[in-house]
C-alpha positions in Angstrom: 0.0 0.0 0.0 1.2 3.5 -0.8 1.8 6.2 1.8 0.1 9.6 2.1 2.1 12.5 0.7 -0.2 15.4 1.3 -3.7 16.5 1.8 -5.6 17.8 -1.2 -7.7 20.9 -0.4 -8.5 22.5 2.9 -8.3 20.6 6.2 -11.5 19.8 8.0 -10.8 22.5 10.5 -10.4 25.1 7.7 -13.8 23.9 6.3 -15.4 24.6 9.7 -15.1 21.4 11.7 -14.7 22.5 15.3 -13.0 19.3 16.4 -11.2 18.6 13.1 -12.3 15.0 13.1 -15.0 12.8 11.5 -14.9 14.8 8.3 -14.4 13.9 4.6 -10.9 14.4 3.3 -8.8 13.8 0.2 -5.1 12.7 0.1 -2.5 12.3 -2.6 -0.5 9.1 -2.3 3.1 8.4 -3.2 2.1 6.3 -6.2 0.0 9.1 -7.7 -3.4 7.7 -6.6 -5.8 9.5 -4.3 -7.3 8.3 -1.0 -10.7 9.6 0.0 -12.3 9.5 3.5 -16.1 9.7 3.1 -19.3 8.3 4.2 -19.8 4.7 2.9 -23.0 4.6 0.9 -22.3 1.4 -1.1 -25.4 -0.4 0.0 -27.6 2.6 -0.7 -26.2 3.6 -4.2 -24.9 0.3 -5.6 -28.1 -0.7 -7.2 -28.5 2.7 -8.9 -25.2 2.8 -10.7 -25.5 3.5 -14.4 -25.3 0.5 -16.7 -21.8 1.3 -17.8 -20.4 1.6 -14.2 -19.5 -1.3 -11.9 -17.9 -1.8 -8.6 -15.5 -4.6 -7.6 -16.0 -6.5 -4.3 -13.0 -4.7 -2.8 -14.4 -1.2 -3.8 -16.8 1.0 -1.8 -18.9 4.0 -2.9 -18.2 6.9 -0.6 -19.7 10.4 -0.5 -17.8 13.5 0.3 -19.3 17.0 0.6 -19.4 19.3 -2.4 -17.3 21.8 -0.5 -14.5 19.2 0.1 -14.1 18.5 -3.6 -14.4 22.1 -4.8 -11.9 23.3 -2.2 -9.5 20.5 -3.4 -9.8 21.5 -7.1 -6.8 23.8 -7.1 -4.5 21.2 -5.4 -5.3 18.4 -8.0 -2.4 18.2 -10.4 -3.0 18.4 -14.2 -2.3 15.4 -16.4 
């Protein structure tokens, strides 16, 4: 497994979390991939995936807030 290099976007505290915990987050990994902390909604959304989308048994569908992703936009590297 790769290691976390940096946070992408604002920290939970900067987004208004008083305790700075239990909040969605995005991290860039050493291998170039991204890790996301979000709410697991796999059971709720799995059956509603579009016909051309699929999920492996090892994959989960997670939700992050719109603010989390939008505030990360400037930190996401270009191709």
